[in-house]
C-alpha positions as CSV (number, residue, x, y, z in Angstrom):
1,X,0.0,0.0,0.0
2,X,1.8,3.1,-1.3
3,X,1.1,6.2,0.8
4,X,2.0,9.8,0.9
5,X,3.8,10.5,4.2
6,X,4.3,13.9,5.6
7,X,7.4,13.9,7.8
8,X,7.4,16.5,10.6
9,X,10.4,17.4,12.8
10,X,11.7,20.1,15.1
11,X,13.9,22.5,13.1
12,X,14.0,26.0,14.4
13,X,15.1,25.0,17.9
14,X,17.7,22.5,16.7
15,X,21.3,23.4,16.9
16,X,22.7,21.2,14.1
17,X,20.6,22.0,11.0
18,X,22.9,20.2,8.6
19,X,22.6,17.0,10.6
20,X,18.8,17.3,10.6
21,X,18.8,17.6,6.8
22,X,21.0,14.5,6.5
23,X,18.9,12.5,8.9
24,X,15.6,13.5,7.3
25,X,17.1,12.5,3.9
26,X,17.8,9.0,5.4
27,X,14.3,8.7,6.7
28,X,12.8,9.9,3.4
29,X,15.1,7.5,1.4
30,X,13.9,4.6,3.5
31,X,10.2,5.4,3.1
32,X,10.7,5.9,-0.7
33,X,12.5,2.6,-0.9
34,X,9.4,1.0,0.7
35,X,7.2,2.4,-2.1
36,X,5.9,5.6,-0.3
37,X,6.2,9.2,-1.3
38,X,7.4,11.8,1.3
39,X,6.8,15.4,1.9
40,X,9.2,17.4,4.1
41,X,8.1,21.0,4.5
42,X,11.6,22.5,4.8
43,X,13.0,20.5,1.8
44,X,10.0,20.5,-0.5
45,X,8.4,23.9,0.2
46,X,11.3,26.1,1.3
47,X,14.4,24.3,-0.1
48,X,15.8,24.4,3.4
49,X,15.9,28.2,3.4
50,X,13.6,28.5,6.5
51,X,12.2,32.0,6.9
52,X,12.1,34.0,10.1
53,X,8.3,34.1,10.3
54,X,6.8,30.8,11.4
55,X,3.4,32.0,10.3
56,X,4.5,31.6,6.7
57,X,4.5,27.9,7.3
58,X,0.8,27.6,8.4
59,X,-0.8,27.6,5.0
60,X,1.7,25.2,3.4
61,X,1.3,22.9,6.4
62,X,-2.5,22.8,6.1
63,X,-2.4,22.4,2.3
64,X,0.1,19.6,2.4
65,X,-1.3,17.7,5.4
66,X,-4.6,17.5,3.5
67,X,-3.1,15.7,0.5
68,X,-0.9,13.3,2.5
69,X,-2.2,10.0,4.0
70,X,-0.1,9.8,7.1
71,X,2.0,12.0,9.4
72,X,5.4,10.8,10.8
73,X,6.4,13.1,13.7
74,X,10.0,12.8,14.7
75,X,10.9,14.1,18.2
76,X,14.6,13.9,18.9
77,X,15.1,16.7,21.4
78,X,13.3,18.3,24.3
79,X,11.9,21.8,24.0
80,X,8.8,23.0,22.5
81,X,8.1,23.1,18.8
82,X,5.0,25.1,17.8
83,X,5.4,24.0,14.2
84,X,5.4,20.3,15.1
85,X,2.5,20.9,17.4
86,X,0.5,22.6,14.7
87,X,1.4,19.8,12.2
88,X,0.2,17.2,14.7
89,X,-3.0,19.1,15.3
90,X,-3.7,19.3,11.6
91,X,-3.0,15.6,11.1
92,X,-5.5,14.8,13.9
93,X,-8.1,17.2,12.6
94,X,-7.8,15.8,9.0
95,X,-8.0,12.2,10.3
96,X,-4.5,11.2,9.1
97,X,-2.7,8.2,10.4
98,X,-0.1,9.5,12.9
99,X,3.1,7.8,13.9
100,X,5.3,9.3,16.6
101,X,9.0,8.5,16.5
102,X,10.7,9.5,19.8
103,X,14.4,9.3,20.5
104,X,15.2,7.4,23.7
105,X,15.5,9.7,26.7
106,X,13.4,12.4,25.1
107,X,9.9,13.3,26.4
108,X,7.2,12.6,23.9
109,X,4.8,15.1,25.5
110,X,2.6,16.7,24.3
111,X,2.7,14.7,21.1
112,X,1.5,11.5,22.7
113,X,-2.0,13.1,22.8
114,X,-2.1,12.9,19.0
115,X,-0.6,9.5,18.3
116,X,-1.5,5.9,19.3
117,X,1.5,4.5,17.3
118,X,4.8,5.2,18.9
119,X,8.3,4.2,17.8
120,X,11.2,4.7,20.3
121,X,14.6,4.9,18.6
122,X,18.3,5.2,19.5
123,X,19.7,6.9,16.4
124,X,18.6,7.4,12.8
125,X,19.9,4.0,11.6
126,X,17.8,2.4,14.3
127,X,14.8,4.6,13.2
128,X,15.0,3.6,9.6
129,X,15.3,-0.1,10.6
130,X,12.3,0.2,12.9
131,X,10.3,2.0,10.1
132,X,11.0,-0.8,7.7
133,X,9.9,-3.5,10.2
134,X,6.9,-1.7,11.8
135,X,5.5,1.0,9.5
136,X,3.2,-1.3,7.6
137,X,1.2,-2.2,10.7
138,X,0.7,1.5,11.5
139,X,-0.6,2.5,8.1
């Protein structure tokens, strides 16, 4: 079953932006190799040139969440993320399948409110392996 998967992540509050891009590419490549299509807001809408005004993301988030089948929320650091929270809310409102991927040792709150399916991972290699093994049962 091929699906369009919106991949959400914390970006603005993350220190190593290049590492995020590299890791998201690994996740996207894995999902694509499994027959899915991926949408990553920063990559596909903004070509990684994130703007200073988060409000410019609201309309693209809504539009793209509507046309995707599932939402994969990746939480790898503590600290709030209004963007990821808004994406999670949109996914819930639009009735999308939601998968929460949380790095070991990081609090999944408040995102656990939105997702029944949770994957705990050690690093991105672990996450891509777990997605390959477990994603079909969540979709």
